[in-house]
All heavy atoms as an XYZ file, in Angstrom:
905
protein
N      17.299    -11.710      7.413
C      17.216    -10.314      7.794
C      15.775     -9.825      7.698
O      15.173    -10.084      6.575
C      18.108     -9.500      6.812
C      18.034     -8.064      7.050
S      19.253     -7.150      5.983
C      18.107     -6.295      4.920
N      15.216     -9.238      8.715
C      13.827     -8.696      8.565
C      13.913     -7.226      8.169
O      14.631     -6.461      8.796
C      13.187     -8.798      9.963
C      11.724     -8.261      9.908
C      10.869     -9.139     10.800
N       9.405     -8.645     10.621
C       8.903     -7.772     11.372
N       9.469     -7.293     12.402
N       7.717     -7.421     11.003
N      13.190     -6.830      7.139
C      13.169     -5.466      6.722
C      12.067     -4.711      7.270
O      10.937     -5.303      7.727
C      13.123     -5.422      5.209
C      14.353     -6.087      4.593
C      14.148     -5.986      2.961
N      15.171     -6.712      2.341
C      16.185     -6.128      1.635
N      16.227     -4.815      1.574
N      17.094     -6.900      1.016
N      12.114     -3.422      7.176
C      10.894     -2.591      7.669
C       9.960     -2.540      6.544
O      10.145     -2.371      5.367
C      11.549     -1.109      7.863
C      10.562     -0.153      8.310
O      10.067     -0.226      9.523
O      10.058      0.619      7.508
N       8.678     -2.617      6.932
C       7.552     -2.723      5.977
C       7.469     -1.410      5.234
O       7.080     -1.457      4.048
C       6.208     -3.131      6.680
C       5.845     -2.128      7.749
C       6.156     -4.560      7.075
C       4.493     -2.453      8.451
N       7.752     -0.221      5.912
C       7.656      0.879      5.112
C       8.782      1.059      4.110
O       8.567      1.697      3.046
C       7.579      2.128      6.171
C       6.464      2.076      7.111
C       6.617      1.623      8.368
C       5.248      2.494      6.588
C       5.498      1.460      9.170
C       4.134      2.408      7.381
C       4.229      1.885      8.701
N       9.925      0.522      4.307
C      10.931      0.425      3.318
C      10.415     -0.364      2.130
O      10.713      0.079      0.991
C      12.206     -0.132      3.942
C      13.345     -0.358      2.851
C      14.451     -1.180      3.439
O      14.349     -1.807      4.425
N      15.563     -1.234      2.684
N       9.718     -1.409      2.307
C       9.282     -2.267      1.288
C       8.212     -1.558      0.400
O       8.254     -1.754     -0.769
C       8.642     -3.532      1.886
N       7.357     -0.771      1.003
C       6.280     -0.229      0.202
C       6.676      1.139     -0.483
O       5.890      1.701     -1.161
C       4.954     -0.049      1.024
C       5.160      0.935      2.171
C       4.417     -1.367      1.464
C       3.870      1.240      2.896
N       7.868      1.640     -0.247
C       8.349      2.835     -0.943
C       8.541      2.569     -2.370
O       8.451      3.510     -3.255
C       9.592      3.339     -0.383
O      10.651      2.398     -0.410
C       9.439      3.803      1.097
N       8.785      1.349     -2.785
C       9.009      1.023     -4.173
C       7.704      0.777     -4.938
O       6.891      0.056     -4.598
C       9.930     -0.211     -4.304
C      10.283     -0.551     -5.718
O       9.474     -1.182     -6.385
O      11.404     -0.228     -6.201
N       7.537      1.499     -6.140
C       6.273      1.465     -6.869
C       5.929      0.049     -7.370
O       4.842     -0.388     -7.477
C       6.395      2.472     -7.968
C       7.704      2.964     -7.989
C       8.453      2.534     -6.701
N       7.042     -0.669     -7.822
C       6.800     -1.996     -8.270
C       6.226     -2.950     -7.160
O       5.299     -3.756     -7.382
C       8.050     -2.600     -8.873
O       8.520     -1.784     -9.914
C       7.882     -3.968     -9.462
N       6.788     -2.825     -5.979
C       6.383     -3.682     -4.827
C       4.934     -3.283     -4.515
O       4.122     -4.144     -4.164
C       7.300     -3.451     -3.662
C       8.552     -4.258     -3.907
C       9.375     -4.420     -2.654
N      10.037     -3.201     -2.223
C      11.346     -2.929     -2.586
N      11.921     -3.462     -3.440
N      11.750     -1.742     -2.073
N       4.642     -1.981     -4.581
C       3.230     -1.565     -4.288
C       2.229     -2.153     -5.353
O       1.097     -2.604     -5.024
C       3.108     -0.126     -4.200
C       3.708      0.578     -3.066
C       3.389      2.058     -2.825
N       3.493      2.844     -3.976
C       4.626      3.524     -4.256
N       5.664      3.545     -3.394
N       4.764      4.333     -5.259
N       2.735     -2.175     -6.560
C       1.869     -2.830     -7.650
C       1.756     -4.335     -7.465
O       0.708     -4.852     -7.648
C       2.534     -2.490     -9.003
N       2.804     -4.896     -6.996
C       2.661     -6.342     -6.737
C       1.719     -6.551     -5.572
O       0.919     -7.600     -5.594
C       4.051     -6.914     -6.356
C       4.970     -7.017     -7.545
C       4.005     -8.333     -5.682
C       6.448     -7.315     -7.324
N       1.759     -5.781     -4.544
C       0.817     -5.920     -3.415
C      -0.561     -5.826     -3.960
O      -1.518     -6.592     -3.568
C       1.160     -4.837     -2.377
C       2.408     -5.262     -1.608
C      -0.045     -4.767     -1.285
C       2.938     -4.098     -0.735
N      -0.885     -4.793     -4.824
C      -2.261     -4.624     -5.351
C      -2.600     -5.843     -6.213
O      -3.834     -6.216     -6.048
C      -2.256     -3.370     -6.225
N      -1.713     -6.475     -6.856
C      -2.110     -7.699     -7.737
C      -2.434     -8.787     -6.849
O      -3.504     -9.403     -7.006
C      -0.917     -8.031     -8.663
C      -0.716     -7.337     -9.872
C       0.599     -7.625    -10.535
C      -1.915     -7.627    -10.851
N      -1.605     -9.113     -5.833
C      -1.843    -10.299     -5.063
C      -2.911    -10.108     -4.009
O      -3.441    -11.055     -3.385
C      -0.583    -10.893     -4.484
C       0.049     -9.938     -3.558
C       0.323    -11.354     -5.600
C       1.270    -10.582     -2.787
N      -3.347     -8.814     -3.773
C      -4.519     -8.592     -2.861
C      -5.736     -9.204     -3.528
O      -6.612     -9.624     -2.763
C      -4.607     -7.076     -2.633
N      -5.844     -9.227     -4.835
C      -7.022     -9.881     -5.464
C      -7.018    -11.369     -5.489
O      -8.006    -11.937     -5.308
C      -7.119     -9.357     -6.885
C      -7.137     -7.758     -7.077
C      -7.027     -7.468     -8.524
C      -8.409     -7.273     -6.430
N      -5.835    -11.985     -5.700
C      -5.764    -13.379     -5.595
C      -4.194    -13.776     -5.599
O      -3.406    -13.115     -5.922
C      -6.422    -14.078     -6.855
C      -5.569    -13.798     -8.175
C      -6.339    -14.421     -9.343
O      -7.505    -14.313     -9.474
N      -5.553    -15.090    -10.169
N      -3.968    -15.044     -5.114
C      -2.648    -15.535     -4.984
C      -2.090    -15.763     -6.369
O      -2.831    -16.237     -7.215
C      -2.573    -16.751     -4.137
N      -0.826    -15.508     -6.541
C      -0.260    -15.589     -7.872
C       1.155    -16.248     -7.709
O       1.833    -15.936     -6.730
C      -0.144    -14.346     -8.596
C      -1.454    -13.688     -8.938
S      -1.175    -12.164     -9.845
C      -2.784    -11.615    -10.051
N       1.625    -16.865     -8.790
C       2.983    -17.310     -8.937
C       3.843    -16.172     -9.424
O       3.295    -15.179     -9.941
C       3.131    -18.517     -9.850
O       2.872    -17.987    -11.197
C       2.163    -19.683     -9.538
N       5.249    -16.242     -9.151
C       6.039    -15.203     -9.625
C       5.973    -15.047    -11.130
O       6.067    -13.859    -11.680
C       7.501    -15.651     -9.280
C       7.184    -16.571     -8.055
C       5.946    -17.221     -8.281
N       5.792    -16.114    -11.961
C       5.669    -16.074    -13.340
C       4.429    -15.173    -13.715
O       4.485    -14.287    -14.612
C       5.658    -17.373    -13.966
C       6.954    -18.149    -13.991
O       8.005    -17.394    -13.946
N       6.907    -19.408    -14.020
N       3.331    -15.466    -13.190
C       2.179    -14.669    -13.407
C       2.209    -13.273    -13.041
O       1.895    -12.354    -13.779
C       0.939    -15.309    -12.712
C      -0.420    -14.525    -12.917
C       0.663    -16.788    -13.249
N       2.854    -13.045    -11.929
C       3.079    -11.587    -11.490
C       4.033    -10.882    -12.499
O       3.652     -9.802    -12.947
C       3.729    -11.575    -10.040
C       2.748    -12.068     -9.078
C       4.196    -10.173     -9.708
C       3.299    -12.439     -7.642
N       5.020    -11.528    -12.928
C       6.034    -10.937    -13.741
C       5.366    -10.495    -15.202
O       5.768     -9.560    -15.830
C       7.210    -11.884    -14.158
N       4.285    -11.273    -15.591
C       3.639    -10.958    -16.793
C       2.978     -9.580    -16.791
O       2.702     -8.961    -17.777
C       2.517    -12.028    -17.073
C       3.080    -13.383    -17.449
C       1.941    -14.435    -17.507
O       0.759    -14.114    -17.380
O       2.324    -15.562    -17.804
N       2.759     -9.047    -15.637
C       2.081     -7.785    -15.392
C       3.101     -6.653    -15.512
O       2.756     -5.477    -15.341
C       1.329     -7.689    -14.119
C       0.106     -8.563    -14.174
N       0.132     -9.869    -13.775
C      -1.147     -8.301    -14.469
C      -1.033    -10.445    -13.912
N      -1.894     -9.485    -14.372
N       4.361     -6.891    -15.617
C       5.438     -5.909    -15.589
C       6.361     -6.000    -16.715
O       6.551     -7.061    -17.302
C       6.235     -6.036    -14.239
C       5.381     -5.825    -13.023
C       4.822     -6.964    -12.326
C       5.144     -4.551    -12.570
C       4.034     -6.745    -11.296
C       4.399     -4.438    -11.402
C       3.777     -5.427    -10.759
N       7.049     -4.883    -17.014
C       7.945     -4.891    -18.148
C       9.412     -5.154    -17.417
O      10.255     -4.307    -17.448
C       8.007     -3.586    -18.773
C       8.889     -3.563    -19.999
O       9.163     -4.618    -20.518
O       9.298     -2.455    -20.402
N       9.552     -6.321    -16.876
C      10.678     -6.690    -16.205
C      10.920     -8.237    -16.153
O      10.033     -8.942    -16.571
C      10.625     -6.171    -14.679
O      11.971     -6.399    -14.142
C       9.630     -6.794    -13.848
N      12.013     -8.700    -15.633
C      12.153    -10.119    -15.711
C      11.516    -10.803    -14.401
O      11.311    -10.174    -13.459
C      13.771    -10.458    -15.563
O      14.198     -9.945    -14.381
C      14.501     -9.778    -16.802
N      11.410    -12.083    -14.553
C      10.902    -12.910    -13.434
C      11.819    -12.788    -12.223
O      11.491    -12.738    -11.163
C      10.728    -14.276    -13.881
C      10.052    -15.127    -12.713
C      10.486    -16.621    -12.858
N       9.895    -17.474    -11.837
C      10.401    -17.525    -10.612
N      11.437    -16.793    -10.247
N       9.804    -18.397     -9.756
N      13.176    -12.780    -12.503
C      14.088    -12.689    -11.446
C      13.970    -11.343    -10.696
O      14.124    -11.317     -9.399
C      15.553    -12.679    -12.046
C      15.963    -14.119    -12.532
C      15.408    -14.448    -13.880
O      14.912    -13.520    -14.603
N      15.391    -15.709    -14.249
N      13.718    -10.180    -11.376
C      13.549     -8.920    -10.726
C      12.273     -8.984     -9.863
O      12.240     -8.512     -8.728
C      13.388     -7.819    -11.729
N      11.185     -9.666    -10.364
C       9.977     -9.773     -9.540
C      10.243    -10.717     -8.391
O       9.807    -10.401     -7.310
C       8.848    -10.350    -10.406
C       7.678    -10.839     -9.561
C       8.396     -9.373    -11.502
N      11.064    -11.672     -8.530
C      11.401    -12.594     -7.374
C      12.229    -11.797     -6.339
O      11.943    -12.038     -5.089
C      12.318    -13.698     -7.878
O      11.456    -14.623     -8.670
N      13.005    -10.892     -6.703
C      13.655    -10.065     -5.741
C      12.724     -9.186     -4.897
O      12.843     -8.986     -3.688
C      14.778     -9.239     -6.337
C      15.935     -9.874     -6.903
C      17.006     -9.076     -7.508
C      18.245     -9.885     -7.946
N      19.269     -9.043     -8.642
N      11.792     -8.522     -5.679
C      10.747     -7.805     -4.976
C       9.922     -8.625     -4.027
O       9.620     -8.189     -2.886
C       9.811     -7.176     -5.979
C      10.456     -5.963     -6.713
N      10.859     -4.818     -6.104
C      10.667     -5.844     -8.091
C      11.341     -3.991     -6.975
N      11.300     -4.538     -8.101
N       9.594     -9.860     -4.442
C       8.808    -10.758     -3.609
C       9.567    -11.192     -2.357
O       9.057    -11.268     -1.296
C       8.349    -12.085     -4.393
C       7.269    -11.703     -5.484
C       7.139    -13.003     -6.369
C       5.950    -11.416     -4.658
N      10.935    -11.310     -2.500
C      11.707    -11.729     -1.372
C      11.672    -10.625     -0.332
O      11.612    -10.925      0.823
C      13.205    -11.999     -1.890
C      14.123    -12.351     -0.796
C      15.588    -12.499     -1.343
C      16.457    -12.902     -0.143
N      17.810    -12.717     -0.489
N      11.855     -9.351     -0.809
C      11.743     -8.207      0.199
C      10.429     -8.226      0.801
O      10.366     -8.004      2.032
C      12.158     -6.909     -0.528
C      13.628     -6.964     -1.016
C      11.718     -5.755      0.352
C      14.008     -5.834     -1.955
N       9.364     -8.338      0.019
C       7.956     -8.372      0.668
C       7.881     -9.471      1.696
O       7.251     -9.316      2.684
C       6.993     -8.389     -0.466
C       6.838     -7.187     -1.333
C       5.923     -7.489     -2.571
C       6.360     -5.941     -0.575
N       8.429    -10.626      1.307
C       8.298    -11.794      2.244
C       9.086    -11.511      3.536
O       8.699    -11.892      4.583
C       8.828    -13.081      1.616
N      10.305    -10.894      3.320
C      11.107    -10.582      4.491
C      10.375     -9.582      5.432
O      10.571     -9.652      6.618
C      12.446     -9.974      4.115
C      13.353    -10.960      3.469
C      14.689    -10.324      2.864
O      14.711     -9.095      2.795
O      15.436    -11.125      2.402
N       9.587     -8.826      4.931
C       8.802     -7.829      5.613
C       7.468     -8.488      6.219
O       6.708     -7.763      6.939
C       8.456     -6.620      4.912
S       9.867     -5.675      4.379
N       7.245     -9.698      5.744
C       6.072    -10.470      6.129
C       4.821     -9.682      5.627
O       3.762     -9.900      6.178
C       5.961    -10.610      7.695
C       7.099    -11.356      8.246
C       7.068    -11.433      9.822
O       6.328    -10.764     10.405
O       7.928    -12.207     10.347
N       4.933     -8.968      4.417
C       3.790     -8.467      3.717
C       3.078     -9.492      2.895
O       2.003     -9.326      2.387
C       4.229     -7.195      3.056
C       4.373     -5.981      3.888
C       5.081     -4.955      3.031
C       3.054     -5.470      4.421
N       3.843    -10.470      2.482
C       3.367    -11.640      1.623
C       3.613    -12.944      2.245
O       4.592    -12.975      2.988
C       3.860    -11.585      0.158
C       3.566    -10.216     -0.521
C       5.277    -11.803      0.111
N       2.788    -13.935      1.990
C       3.060    -15.217      2.451
C       3.153    -16.150      1.218
O       2.592    -15.894      0.173
C       2.034    -15.658      3.414
C       0.643    -15.694      2.986
C      -0.312    -16.046      3.999
C      -1.744    -15.749      3.661
N      -2.714    -15.968      4.624
N       3.983    -17.277      1.390
C       4.198    -18.165      0.315
C       3.358    -19.506      0.661
O       3.339    -19.845      1.808
C       5.541    -18.532      0.181
C       6.463    -17.382     -0.089
C       7.997    -17.742      0.049
O       8.297    -18.953      0.266
N       8.786    -16.782     -0.208
N       2.818    -20.059     -0.281
C       2.134    -21.355     -0.204
C       2.508    -22.231     -1.460
O       2.333    -21.826     -2.604
C       0.546    -21.102     -0.174
C      -0.166    -22.405      0.130
C      -1.648    -22.282      0.210
O      -2.051    -21.241      0.543
O      -2.320    -23.219     -0.223
N       3.019    -23.399     -0.997
C       3.402    -24.293     -2.117
C       2.287    -25.137     -2.521
O       1.556    -25.711     -1.592
C       4.475    -25.231     -1.499
C       5.196    -26.216     -2.491
C       5.950    -25.408     -3.656
C       6.145    -27.173     -1.758
N       1.908    -25.136     -3.797
C       0.806    -25.895     -4.395
C       1.407    -26.786     -5.511
O       1.667    -26.167     -6.618
C      -0.380    -24.955     -4.842
C      -0.990    -24.282     -3.723
C      -2.136    -23.399     -4.325
O      -2.571    -23.496     -5.474
N      -2.708    -22.591     -3.439
N       1.632    -27.935     -5.327
C       2.336    -28.818     -6.289
C       3.739    -28.356     -6.420
O       4.476    -28.265     -5.413
N       4.220    -27.995     -7.535
C       5.465    -27.446     -7.853
C       5.572    -25.934     -7.888
O       6.667    -25.370     -7.964
C       5.912    -28.035     -9.218
C       6.043    -29.520     -9.330
C       6.253    -29.919    -10.735
N       7.557    -30.537    -10.740
C       8.157    -31.058    -11.814
N       7.465    -31.062    -13.007
N       9.268    -31.639    -11.778
N       4.488    -25.326     -7.708
C       4.441    -23.892     -7.764
C       4.369    -23.155     -6.370
O       3.586    -23.689     -5.519
C       3.247    -23.375     -8.667
C       3.253    -23.873    -10.059
C       4.230    -22.919    -10.878
O       4.700    -21.943    -10.492
O       4.517    -23.417    -11.987
N       5.040    -22.050     -6.299
C       4.814    -21.238     -5.137
C       3.878    -20.108     -5.379
O       4.018    -19.399     -6.370
C       6.129    -20.679     -4.614
C       7.125    -21.869     -4.212
C       5.999    -19.773     -3.373
C       8.512    -21.334     -3.805
N       2.874    -19.948     -4.590
C       1.911    -18.838     -4.743
C       2.136    -17.864     -3.624
O       2.356    -18.182     -2.491
C       0.477    -19.443     -4.758
C      -0.014    -20.161     -5.991
C       0.377    -21.497     -6.178
C      -0.766    -19.484     -6.896
C       0.017    -22.087     -7.369
C      -1.202    -20.067     -8.095
C      -0.826    -21.340     -8.309
O      -1.166    -22.019     -9.432
N       2.069    -16.577     -4.065
C       2.212    -15.465     -3.125
C       0.843    -14.819     -2.917
O       0.208    -14.579     -3.855
C       3.178    -14.478     -3.608
C       4.601    -14.954     -3.667
C       5.194    -15.758     -4.549
C       5.442    -14.673     -2.486
C       6.464    -16.173     -4.566
C       6.765    -15.155     -2.485
C       7.214    -15.900     -3.483
O       8.571    -16.385     -3.410
N       0.548    -14.663     -1.634
C      -0.704    -13.848     -1.317
C      -0.407    -12.790     -0.211
O       0.631    -12.849      0.437
C      -1.742    -14.832     -0.799
O      -1.311    -15.521      0.397
N      -1.227    -11.821     -0.125
C      -1.127    -10.782      0.828
C      -1.355    -11.248      2.203
O      -2.178    -11.988      2.612
C      -2.069     -9.703      0.518
C      -1.965     -8.329      1.064
C      -0.567     -7.680      0.731
C      -2.942     -7.439      0.596
N      -0.488    -10.735      3.132
C      -0.529    -10.990      4.503
C      -1.403     -9.690      5.102
O      -0.800     -8.666      5.402
C       0.784    -11.069      5.231
C       0.757    -11.458      6.667
C       0.151    -12.884      6.859
O       0.689    -13.860      6.385
O      -0.897    -12.911      7.434
N      -2.581     -9.973      5.327
C      -3.547     -8.893      5.722
C      -3.100     -8.267      7.020
O      -3.267     -6.964      7.194
C      -4.960     -9.393      5.762
C      -5.472     -9.935      4.459
C      -5.980     -8.419      6.313
C      -5.463     -8.997      3.329
N      -2.714     -9.007      8.044
C      -2.382     -8.491      9.358
C      -1.222     -7.362      9.206
O      -1.281     -6.473      9.921
C      -1.958     -9.534     10.322
C      -3.201    -10.450     10.738
O      -4.254     -9.909     10.627
O      -2.979    -11.541     11.146
N      -0.275     -7.622      8.359
C       0.762     -6.788      8.123
C       0.251     -5.362      7.524
O       0.697     -4.290      7.808
C       1.918     -7.247      7.377
C       2.781     -8.126      8.156
C       3.532     -7.279      9.157
C       4.441     -8.140     10.011
N       5.202     -7.439     11.022
N      -0.634     -5.672      6.514
C      -1.324     -4.432      5.965
C      -2.102     -3.594      6.997
O      -2.100     -2.324      6.920
C      -2.206     -4.827      4.769
C      -1.454     -5.424      3.689
S      -0.100     -4.385      2.924
C      -1.260     -3.087      2.197
N      -2.658     -4.281      7.998
C      -3.340     -3.557      9.036
C      -2.339     -2.658      9.852
O      -2.795     -1.620     10.377
C      -4.111     -4.526      9.930
C      -5.335     -5.210      9.312
C      -6.040     -6.164     10.140
C      -7.128     -6.778      9.439
N      -7.849     -7.853     10.317
N      -1.170     -3.231     10.006
C      -0.170     -2.333     10.769
C       0.069     -1.096     10.012
O       0.146     -0.011     10.636
C       1.151     -3.180     10.814
C       1.263     -4.178     11.898
C       2.514     -4.760     11.998
O       3.643     -4.115     11.761
O       2.587     -6.046     12.276
N       0.210     -1.119      8.702
C       0.403      0.075      7.926
C      -0.771      1.022      8.103
O      -0.643      2.226      8.250
C       0.666     -0.309      6.382
C       1.948     -1.029      6.258
C       0.700      1.009      5.539
C       2.168     -1.707      4.969
N      -1.955      0.439      7.978
C      -3.218      1.217      8.078
C      -3.282      1.854      9.404
O      -3.604      3.143      9.560
C      -4.457      0.254      7.838
C      -5.753      1.125      7.823
O      -5.836      2.071      7.137
O      -6.648      0.698      8.640
N      -2.975      1.120     10.476
C      -3.010      1.706     11.826
C      -2.027      2.861     11.914
O      -2.348      3.913     12.576
C      -2.616      0.692     12.842
C      -2.748      1.130     14.258
C      -2.412     -0.066     15.227
C      -2.422      0.468     16.707
N      -2.067     -0.666     17.627
N      -0.816      2.763     11.402
C       0.112      3.840     11.458
C      -0.386      5.093     10.623
O      -0.153      6.227     11.038
C       1.474      3.339     10.830
C       2.557      4.408     11.072
C       3.305      4.634     12.128
C       3.059      5.278     10.033
N       4.311      5.625     11.835
C       4.078      6.044     10.556
C       2.757      5.500      8.625
C       4.790      6.946      9.840
C       3.403      6.481      7.987
C       4.434      7.184      8.531
N      -0.981      4.820      9.517
C      -1.459      5.912      8.706
C      -2.621      6.706      9.280
O      -2.917      7.771      9.084
C      -1.833      5.452      7.272
C      -0.653      5.086      6.369
C      -1.068      4.380      5.159
C       0.281      6.272      6.060
N      -3.463      5.901     10.001
C      -4.663      6.381     10.721
C      -4.401      7.674     11.432
O      -5.242      8.630     11.457
C      -5.374      5.371     11.547
C      -6.674      5.721     12.121
C      -7.662      5.914     11.015
O      -7.704      5.356     10.030
O      -8.666      6.817     11.341
N      -3.302      7.726     12.220
C      -2.941      8.985     12.982
C      -2.836     10.109     12.046
O      -3.298     11.272     12.470
C      -1.691      8.743     13.802
C      -0.490      8.515     13.014
C       0.684      8.167     13.785
O       0.864      8.566     14.974
N       1.614      7.346     13.244
N      -2.377     10.017     10.928
C      -2.086     11.203      9.953
C      -3.505     11.593      9.339
O      -3.740     12.653      9.100
C      -1.082     10.871      8.992
C       0.281     10.655      9.581
C       0.771      9.358      9.796
C       0.980     11.670     10.160
C       1.996      9.122     10.404
C       2.234     11.454     10.775
C       2.685     10.150     10.938
N      -4.285     10.567      9.148
C      -5.573     10.771      8.518
C      -6.340     11.678      9.539
O      -7.094     12.604      8.985
C      -6.287      9.387      8.284
C      -7.629      9.537      7.714
C      -8.273      8.225      7.495
C      -9.614      8.244      6.935
N     -10.259      6.972      6.879
N      -6.399     11.407     10.728
C      -7.100     12.184     11.699
C      -6.653     13.548     11.717
O      -7.382     14.579     11.813
C      -7.057     11.532     13.141
C      -7.687     10.298     13.268
C      -7.574      9.612     14.627
C      -8.462      8.289     14.705
N      -8.199      7.621     15.974
N      -5.310     13.752     11.719
C      -4.659     15.174     11.673
C      -5.159     15.916     10.479
O      -5.532     17.086     10.419
C      -3.116     15.068     11.813
C      -2.727     14.619     13.136
C      -2.549     16.434     11.409
C      -1.175     14.189     13.097
N      -5.082     15.245      9.281
C      -5.519     15.842      8.012
C      -7.007     16.234      8.031
O      -7.407     17.236      7.521
C      -5.073     15.028      6.865
C      -3.632     14.892      6.590
C      -3.321     13.920      5.425
C      -3.053     16.242      6.319
N      -7.792     15.280      8.539
C      -9.221     15.534      8.568
C      -9.582     16.759      9.441
O     -10.407     17.587      9.138
C     -10.011     14.271      9.137
C     -10.109     13.236      8.104
C     -10.866     11.951      8.721
O     -11.051     11.937      9.837
O     -11.055     11.005      7.920
N      -8.841     16.864     10.552
C      -8.999     18.040     11.422
C      -8.637     19.402     10.702
O      -9.406     20.369     10.740
C      -8.231     17.955     12.670
O      -8.587     16.814     13.420
C      -8.303     19.223     13.595
N      -7.493     19.301      9.992
C      -7.122     20.555      9.194
C      -8.027     20.816      8.041
O      -8.404     21.984      7.797
C      -5.693     20.256      8.698
C      -4.637     20.316      9.771
C      -3.281     20.383      9.245
N      -2.360     20.497     10.329
C      -1.036     20.500     10.244
N      -0.539     20.346      8.974
N      -0.221     20.615     11.278
N      -8.531     19.795      7.395
C      -9.540     20.051      6.324
C     -10.847     20.646      6.953
O     -11.412     21.468      6.311
C      -9.751     18.779      5.457
C      -8.668     18.440      4.487
C      -8.168     17.251      4.495
C      -8.236     19.436      3.580
C      -7.183     16.880      3.606
C      -7.261     19.018      2.734
C      -6.779     17.782      2.718
N     -11.233     20.187      8.016
C     -12.421     20.675      8.577
C     -12.223     22.175      9.014
O     -13.127     22.991      8.853
C     -12.858     19.893      9.856
C     -13.367     18.523      9.446
O     -13.936     18.331      8.365
N     -13.318     17.509     10.346
N     -11.021     22.471      9.574
C     -10.691     23.874      9.868
C     -10.724     24.708      8.608
O     -11.177     25.880      8.664
C      -9.307     23.885     10.619
C      -9.362     23.345     11.992
C      -7.897     23.230     12.538
O      -6.915     23.277     11.890
N      -7.821     23.005     13.848
N     -10.150     24.246      7.515
C     -10.138     25.018      6.211
C     -11.615     25.127      5.777
O     -12.002     26.284      5.379
C      -9.380     24.241      5.266
C      -9.277     24.867      3.830
C      -8.717     26.309      3.912
C      -8.450     24.027      2.926
N     -12.407     24.117      5.860
C     -13.862     24.291      5.511
C     -14.566     25.385      6.349
O     -15.234     26.283      5.781
C     -14.579     23.003      5.718
C     -14.345     21.925      4.583
O     -13.827     22.311      3.513
O     -14.608     20.771      4.881
N     -14.324     25.376      7.625
C     -14.798     26.396      8.451
C     -14.350     27.805      8.122
O     -15.184     28.745      8.012
C     -14.516     26.144      9.990
C     -15.183     24.944     10.507
O     -16.121     24.309      9.865
O     -14.700     24.479     11.601
N     -13.139     27.998      7.782
C     -12.573     29.250      7.369
C     -13.135     29.663      6.030
O     -13.582     30.854      5.904
C     -11.015     29.139      7.188
C     -10.370     30.428      6.653
C     -10.565     31.619      7.633
C      -8.833     30.165      6.405
N     -13.375     28.762      5.071
C     -13.923     29.165      3.794
C     -15.405     29.513      3.985
O     -15.921     30.380      3.304
C     -13.788     27.949      2.815
C     -12.397     27.640      2.355
C     -12.311     26.415      1.454
C     -11.785     28.769      1.657
N     -16.194     28.914      4.824
C     -17.587     29.234      5.078
C     -17.604     30.591      5.668
O     -18.354     31.484      5.255
C     -18.253     28.225      5.975
C     -19.562     28.714      6.579
C     -18.429     26.936      5.297
N     -16.721     30.928      6.665
C     -16.649     32.230      7.237
C     -16.308     33.286      6.188
O     -16.920     34.387      6.133
C     -15.573     32.243      8.419
O     -15.937     31.207      9.367
C     -15.537     33.709      9.042
N     -15.301     33.067      5.374
C     -14.920     33.976      4.423
C     -16.035     34.227      3.363
O     -16.192     35.403      2.936
C     -13.673     33.530      3.630
C     -12.397     33.573      4.417
C     -11.226     33.000      3.649
C     -11.969     35.021      4.848
N     -16.730     33.220      3.013
C     -17.972     33.348      2.061
C     -19.060     34.209      2.829
O     -19.639     35.051      2.156
C     -18.488     31.982      1.718
C     -19.271     31.999      0.487
O     -19.108     32.921     -0.407
N     -20.275     31.135      0.495
N     -19.185     34.034      4.017
C     -20.311     34.798      4.673
C     -19.854     36.309      4.841
O     -20.642     37.162      4.592
C     -20.510     34.237      6.145
C     -21.315     33.024      6.213
C     -21.323     32.495      7.674
C     -22.734     33.136      5.726
N     -18.595     36.501      5.076
C     -18.044     37.884      5.066
C     -18.246     38.558      3.817
O     -18.531     39.722      3.595
C     -16.607     37.954      5.531
C     -15.916     39.284      5.406
C     -16.552     37.463      7.060
N     -17.853     37.815      2.641
C     -17.960     38.365      1.368
C     -19.410     38.692      0.992
O     -19.676     39.690      0.404
C     -17.430     37.269      0.351
C     -17.351     37.793     -1.053
C     -16.704     36.735     -2.029
N     -17.503     35.551     -2.067
C     -18.538     35.317     -3.000
N     -18.736     36.239     -3.900
N     -19.188     34.188     -3.001
N     -20.323     37.820      1.480
C     -21.797     38.133      1.148
C     -22.201     39.375      1.939
O     -23.100     40.156      1.422
C     -22.586     36.887      1.563
C     -22.531     35.671      0.537
C     -23.276     34.487      1.217
C     -22.963     35.996     -0.810
N     -21.764     39.473      3.171
C     -22.146     40.600      4.012
C     -21.589     41.952      3.399
O     -22.244     42.998      3.594
C     -21.753     40.493      5.486
C     -22.447     39.358      6.195
C     -21.777     39.214      7.618
C     -23.971     39.683      6.311
N     -20.481     41.934      2.763
C     -19.812     43.121      2.297
C     -20.540     43.625      1.031
O     -20.640     44.765      0.850
C     -18.353     42.883      2.052
C     -17.578     42.640      3.392
C     -17.725     44.023      1.170
C     -16.197     42.188      3.085
N     -21.129     42.715      0.274
C     -21.871     43.231     -0.968
C     -23.027     44.022     -0.600
O     -23.686     44.676     -0.306
C     -22.470     42.009     -1.604
C     -21.386     41.159     -2.291
C     -22.033     40.137     -3.186
N     -21.025     39.274     -3.743
C     -21.302     38.355     -4.643
N     -22.502     38.094     -4.933
N     -20.315     37.708     -5.229
């Protein structure tokens, strides 16, 4: 079953896992050390992230290492970019309004 990437990143633990493995690939045991939870719970989170293709697995000896799938993160960034542009426009409009109000205030004095 393929899950939606946005569903996956709504969970704060999964977001924290993403942040951890963005720095370097880690095993589930090492990831679990960073949380107050069981290794099994971390494995469930990793399974969801893998189903969304946000993480990739690499077998090194007997250990499975999880690392971030950058291309999937780019999909999230691309989707968020449209809202960033909208917010930037609104903040610029607010800045213009505040400058105008400040000028009016100075003229009234």
